[in-house]
C-alpha positions, 0 to 999 in steps of 0.5 A, spaced: 625 463 668 626 464 661 620 462 658 615 463 651 606 465 652 606 456 652 610 456 658 608 462 662 600 460 661 601 453 664 607 455 669 600 461 671 595 454 671 599 450 676 599 457 681 593 457 681 591 450 680 595 450 687 592 455 691 585 455 690 582 448 690 575 451 686 578 451 679 578 446 675 582 446 668 577 442 662 576 441 655 579 439 648 585 433 650 587 438 656 588 432 659 592 426 659 595 429 651 596 436 654 592 440 648 593 441 641 599 445 644 601 443 650 598 449 654 596 444 659 601 440 659 603 435 666 598 439 670 593 433 669 599 428 673 601 433 677 593 435 680 589 429 678 583 427 673 578 430 677 582 437 676 584 437 670 580 432 665 578 432 657 571 433 655 567 432 649 567 436 644 562 439 643 563 447 645 556 448 647 556 443 652 564 446 655 560 452 655 554 451 658 558 446 663 563 451 665 556 456 666 553 451 670 559 450 675 560 457 677 554 457 679 555 451 684 561 455 687 566 453 683 572 456 678 571 452 672 576 453 667 575 451 659 580 450 653 576 450 646 581 448 641 580 454 636 577 461 637 573 459 630 569 453 634 567 457 640 562 461 635 558 454 636 557 456 644 555 464 642 548 463 645 550 459 651 556 465 651 552 471 650 545 468 653 548 466 660 555 467 661 554 475 659 547 476 663 547 473 669 550 477 674 546 483 671 540 477 670 541 476 677 543 484 680 549 480 682 547 476 687 550 470 683 556 471 681 560 467 675 567 466 676 570 462 671 575 463 663 575 460 656 580 459 654 582 459 646 588 459 641 586 465 636 588 469 629 593 466 624 600 467 621 602 459 622 599 456 615 591 453 619 586 450 616 579 453 616 576 455 622 582 455 626 585 462 625 579 465 627 581 473 632 574 473 634 575 478 640 569 484 637 564 479 638 565 477 645 565 484 646 560 486 644 556 484 649 559 487 655 557 482 660 563 478 658 572 481 660 576 479 653 583 478 654 589 477 649 596 478 651 602 479 647 607 477 651 610 472 656 609 475 662 602 479 661 599 472 659 601 470 666 600 475 671 593 477 666 591 469 668 591 470 675 588 476 675 583 474 670 583 468 675 582 472 682 576 475 679 567 473 679 566 475 672 566 471 666 573 472 662 575 470 655 583 468 654 584 469 647 591 467 646 595 467 640 598 462 636 602 465 633 605 468 640 605 461 644 612 459 641 614 466 637 620 468 643 622 467 650 621 472 655 624 473 663 617 471 667 617 470 674 616 464 676 612 467 683 605 469 682 604 476 681 598 480 677 597 485 671 591 489 672 585 487 667 582 494 664 589 497 664 594 496 657 602 497 657 605 502 653 610 499 650 614 504 648 612 512 649 613 517 642 610 523 639 609 524 632 604 518 633 600 513 636 599 505 634 594 502 638 595 494 638 594 487 640 596 480 640 600 478 634 601 485 631 605 488 637 611 484 635 610 486 629 609 493 630 615 495 635 619 492 629 617 496 623 618 502 628 624 501 629 627 499 623 624 505 621 626 509 626 619 513 628 618 516 635 612 513 635 608 511 642 606 504 642 599 501 646 599 494 647 590 493 650 593 487 653 584 487 656 579 489 649 573 489 654 574 494 658 578 498 654 583 503 657 581 508 654 583 514 658 591 512 655 588 511 648 585 519 648 592 521 653 596 519 648 591 520 641 592 529 644 599 529 646 602 525 639 595 528 635 595 522 630 592 515 631 593 509 627 589 502 629 592 495 627 590 488 628 589 482 624 581 481 626 578 484 620 576 491 619 568 492 618 565 493 625 572 492 629 576 493 635 579 498 630 572 502 629 571 502 636 577 506 638 577 510 633 570 513 634 572 515 641 578 518 640 574 522 634 568 523 640 574 525 646 580 528 642 578 530 635 580 538 635 587 535 638 589 530 632 593 534 626 591 528 622 585 523 621 585 516 625 587 510 621 586 504 621 590 497 617 587 490 619 584 484 615 579 484 609 572 483 611 572 478 608 573 470 611 579 467 612 583 465 607 586 458 605 593 457 607 596 460 602 593 467 602 593 468 608 600 472 606 596 476 602 590 478 607 594 480 613 596 486 615 604 485 614 611 490 614 610 492 608 602 495 610 604 498 617 610 502 614 607 505 609 600 507 614 606 509 618 609 514 612 602 517 610 599 518 616 605 522 618 605 527 611 597 529 613 
């Protein structure tokens, strides 16, 4: 079927609600309205108000309820309307969801998923364009997923909903309806913790994810650069083997992400490349990211976010090193 990311995620949830009666979907306006972006549209009508239902507008309560339901033997899928609202649930997710299996020596499993739209590029208001993947990856006990296309979104979601771990599923708002892709109608899985080599190359490795994947692909195609493009798909666990293998092959590594530069995913990747492939590098690792200050008002975001010009100039610079 030809579908966008919204349709792919909706289809994945539909299939998993049908396959596993322990799965419930709830959150802010996900029931009758189908969510702010209509990702859960039609699911309540199909599965009833006991399986798909609205929650109070209280993120800490949503997180606590999700954790309790998972401990009680269910597999809850909670939507938080925007990533910037999730900070209110930080204590619950970091102190409990991320630690519960460790705290109980894996005697208690915690199968749950928190879904939320992330990242910018669509001129939204404050708190609606956050890129919090580094926050959720730091504690270590949360699986953090961020797809860049409909096929991966469906496969990653189905795989995540068969796991016994807490998953933060980040859905790039800009990519929800940006393009369509052929996606199998039947269930399938995409491996968690395995990056995708979107394009093979020999001159340069570009590691990216989420909203930046289509941008990087377009820039590389227009420049006709022989770059190897890696789409992380999963932020935590990180597919270190694919990154290091590519770095040793090409000798040059660039990381492109929308989140702020400082203390981010790019810094972690750069450190690992330096530790394990520095003698194979022909140039310093380069990062292209947003400035390290809060997300600006909509009229300024075009100056804040990485764009085709910034990525193109970075490619020219690293190839000249």
